[in-house]
N, C-alpha and C positions, 0 to 999 in steps of 0.2 A: 742605831744600829741593830738590829738583832742577827746576834752570832749562834751560829748552829754549829754542835758537833760535827766532826770528820764523820763520825758511822752515820749521820744523815744523809752522806753519798748515795747510800745503800737501799735508801726508803727514794732518791730522786729514779736509782739505778730500776728499781721495781717497776715505780710513775712508768717508766719507760717501755719495760719489755711489758705493760699491759696496753699500752699502745699499739705492740706488736701484735696481739691475743687478739686486739677487738679490730686491726688491719686484717688478721687472718679471718678470722670470721667473716667476715665483709668481704674479702676475697671469693672467699665458699658461698657465698650468695651470691655473686657476681656471676659466679661459673655455672652455678645451677639455676640462673637464670639463664642464659644461654642454651643448657642442656635441654630444659621442661620448657622452655620458648614464654617463658614468663615475662610480657614486657613493660619497663616503665610507663604509666607511676603503679600499675596496679602493685598492690601490697602481697596477694595471694593467690595462687593458682587455682583455678576450678574444674581444673583437668580432674575427670573419675577416675581416670587411671595410675598418674602419676604426681598427681596435686601433692598430696597428702607428705611426699615426701619433700617435696619444695619448700611445701610450708614447715615445717618440721626445719630444716636448714634455715628458712629464715627467723622461723620466733625463736632459735636457739641465739641466732646474732640478735634481733631484737629484745629478748628478756636479760640478757647482758647487757646492752644500752640502757636498760631500764633501771636497772643496778649499778651501773656505772659512777654517776656521780656520787653515789652512797659511799661504793668503794674507795674514790680517789678520796673524799673526805676524809674518810676515816684514816687511810696511808697515811697522808699527807700531817694529822693533829696526832694520832697515835705514835707515830715517826718521832716528833717532836721531843716528843718524852719517853720512847720504849723503840729506838730507830731499829733493832736486832730483831725483837719481836713482832714490829709491825713488817721489817722485812719478810723476814721467815712467815707470817701467817698471809702476807700481799703474795708470797709467790704460792703458798698452797692455794688459796683464791684463784688465783691465773691457772694454776693446770687445771684447778678442778671446773673451770670454766670450759676449757679445751674438753674434758672428759665429757662435763655437761653437752656439749657441742656436737662431738662426736658417737655419742650415744642416741641424741635424739634424729641425728641426720641420717639414722637409719632405716626411719619411717617409722618405729618404732616409740611413740614418747615415753613409754615406760623406762625405757633403757637409760632416756636423762638423769633418773635419778642416780645414777653410778657419779654422779657429779657431786652430789646434796655434801659432803664432804667439805666444800665449802662456805657452807653456810657458817659451821664452826668456826673456821676463819674469821670469815666476815664479823662475826660475834664479839670473836676474839680480840679484833680490832675497834669495833662498837666499845666494848667495855673500858677498852684501854684509852681512848678519845674520849670516855665520860671519866675516868680515874684524871685523867689530866686538866680535863675542866674543873673536875671539882677542889682538885690543888691549885689551881690559879687563881680561882674564888676564895678560898681556903677552906675550905668544907673538908673534914677529915672524921673516918670514923673506923673505927677498929677492922669491920668486915674487911675495909679499903685494903689491907693491908696483902691482901694475897697478891698485887703485881709491885710489890717491892723491889727492891737495889735488886735483886737476885735477878729477874726478869728484865728490870729496866738499866739504862746508863745514865749514871747523872753524876 
């Protein structure tokens, strides 16, 4: 039997928050489908006047779904090693995806970059996941101490 720390509950709740975020983006796509009259199964609009706005809203959701498995993997495994760090970085990533989608949904794809700060959060979770994997197999290195006991609760 695996025993998880009490703090891992925050990681679980962060995962739940991410489900709400992805659902919110999906609802925005559904509302945009009705507004811009884009019927299923058509993925993108070819309307020359408003199609680009729908396409940007849809792409914001699609792009989030493309990276979502990586986020969940890194959240779950970095959370086993550093639950507080994973929760903080996961929360930043979730907020960044909302900022990303809001900027993208303006119809100006350049405004999506306002949410790019989430890439740093995802990178942090990836590095914490790598460090956890290295610890599990017994690989240690002096530079690996940067995510030591101060950042992780063990």
